C-alpha positions as CSV (number, residue, x, y, z in Angstrom):
1,M,-100.5,134.4,-81.5
2,G,-101.8,132.5,-84.5
3,W,-104.9,132.1,-86.4
4,P,-108.0,132.2,-84.2
5,E,-109.5,128.8,-83.4
6,T,-113.2,129.6,-83.0
7,G,-115.4,130.7,-85.9
8,W,-116.5,133.9,-84.2
9,E,-112.9,135.0,-83.7
10,R,-112.1,134.2,-87.4
11,V,-115.0,136.4,-88.5
12,K,-113.7,139.2,-86.3
13,W,-110.3,138.9,-87.9
14,V,-111.8,138.9,-91.4
15,L,-113.8,142.0,-90.6
16,V,-111.0,143.9,-88.8
17,V,-108.1,143.3,-91.2
18,P,-109.6,145.3,-94.1
19,F,-110.2,148.2,-91.7
20,V,-106.7,148.1,-90.4
21,V,-105.3,148.0,-93.9
22,L,-107.5,151.0,-94.9
23,L,-106.5,152.8,-91.7
24,L,-102.8,152.3,-92.6
25,A,-103.3,153.5,-96.1
26,I,-105.0,156.7,-94.9
27,L,-102.2,157.2,-92.4
28,Q,-99.6,156.9,-95.1
29,T,-101.6,159.3,-97.3
30,V,-101.7,161.8,-94.6
31,A,-98.0,161.3,-93.7
32,V,-96.7,161.8,-97.3
33,P,-96.9,165.6,-97.4
34,F,-95.0,165.7,-94.1
35,Q,-92.4,163.3,-95.4
36,Y,-92.0,165.5,-98.5
37,V,-91.6,168.7,-96.5
38,S,-89.0,166.9,-94.3
39,H,-87.1,165.8,-97.4
40,R,-87.2,169.3,-98.9
41,R,-85.9,170.8,-95.6
42,T,-83.1,168.2,-95.6
43,I,-81.9,169.1,-99.1
44,A,-82.5,172.8,-98.9
45,P,-79.1,173.7,-97.4
46,D,-77.2,171.8,-100.1
47,K,-79.3,173.5,-102.8
48,S,-78.7,176.9,-101.2
49,V,-74.9,176.4,-101.2
50,L,-75.0,175.3,-104.9
51,R,-77.2,178.3,-105.8
52,E,-74.7,180.6,-104.1
53,E,-71.8,179.0,-105.9
54,L,-73.5,179.3,-109.3
55,T,-74.3,183.0,-108.6
56,E,-70.7,183.6,-107.7
57,L,-69.5,181.9,-110.8
58,E,-71.9,183.9,-113.0
59,R,-70.5,187.1,-111.6
60,R,-67.0,186.3,-112.9
61,P,-66.2,188.3,-116.0
62,L,-65.0,185.4,-118.1
63,L,-67.9,183.1,-117.1
64,R,-71.0,184.4,-118.8
65,P,-73.8,181.9,-119.4
66,I,-74.4,180.9,-123.0
67,D,-77.5,179.7,-124.7
68,E,-76.1,176.7,-126.5
69,K,-73.1,174.7,-125.5
70,T,-71.2,174.3,-128.7
71,L,-67.6,174.9,-129.4
72,W,-68.4,177.8,-131.7
73,D,-70.6,179.5,-129.1
74,L,-67.9,179.1,-126.4
75,W,-65.3,180.6,-128.8
76,R,-67.6,183.5,-129.8
77,V,-68.6,184.4,-126.2
78,Y,-65.2,184.3,-124.7
79,G,-63.7,186.1,-127.6
80,F,-60.2,184.7,-128.0
81,E,-59.5,186.9,-131.0
82,D,-58.6,189.9,-128.7
83,R,-55.3,188.2,-127.6
84,R,-56.0,188.4,-123.9
85,F,-54.4,185.0,-123.5
86,P,-51.3,183.4,-125.0
87,E,-51.9,181.0,-127.9
88,S,-50.9,178.0,-125.7
89,V,-53.8,178.8,-123.3
90,H,-56.2,179.0,-126.2
91,V,-55.1,175.5,-127.4
92,E,-55.3,174.0,-124.0
93,L,-58.7,175.5,-123.3
94,A,-60.1,174.5,-126.7
95,S,-58.8,170.9,-126.1
96,A,-60.6,170.9,-122.8
97,W,-63.8,172.1,-124.4
98,I,-63.6,169.5,-127.1
99,D,-63.0,166.9,-124.5
100,R,-66.0,167.9,-122.4
101,L,-68.4,168.6,-125.2
102,Y,-67.5,165.7,-127.6
103,G,-65.6,163.2,-125.6
104,P,-61.9,162.1,-125.3
105,E,-62.1,160.1,-128.6
106,T,-62.8,163.3,-130.5
107,T,-60.1,165.1,-128.7
108,R,-57.6,162.4,-129.7
109,A,-58.9,162.4,-133.3
110,V,-58.6,166.2,-133.6
111,N,-55.1,166.4,-132.0
112,L,-55.3,170.1,-131.6
113,P,-51.7,170.6,-130.4
114,A,-50.3,169.0,-133.5
115,R,-52.5,171.1,-135.7
116,M,-51.5,174.3,-134.0
117,E,-47.8,173.3,-134.5
118,R,-48.4,172.9,-138.2
119,V,-50.1,176.4,-138.2
120,R,-47.1,177.9,-136.4
121,Q,-44.8,176.4,-139.0
122,R,-46.8,177.8,-141.9
123,R,-46.9,181.2,-140.2
124,G,-43.1,181.1,-139.9
125,R,-42.7,180.2,-143.5
126,A,-45.1,182.9,-144.6
127,C,-43.3,185.5,-142.5
128,I,-39.9,184.5,-144.0
129,E,-41.2,184.6,-147.5
130,C,-42.9,188.0,-147.2
131,G,-39.9,189.5,-145.4
132,E,-41.8,190.2,-142.2
133,W,-39.1,188.6,-140.1
134,R,-36.8,191.6,-140.8
135,R,-39.0,194.1,-138.9
């Protein structure tokens, strides 16, 4: 089927095509809300699973949500000053935080394990000098 050959058939095509286009536009406009609802129903189970996982994570005692995600706020909220964990866990966790918050380049530049080793050496020298090692 090609372009009509007679003048009258061409006039009918010219008059019908805009109405067909308009009808398709109206049909699409009516269909969009149904497409949206269908999409929402498709993603709802995934969102529900994620929401449950987040709720479960928030119930854990060590995972309280914080307002700002900075290294200081993480350290303050989880309170590593109370010695719940060994120092090696603190260093490993702080390195992971620095890596996540500021990137691997910063983690390499900070070199937290080397810094902690220097702190341990200074503590050892201070303990020897003050005589605390005899206790």
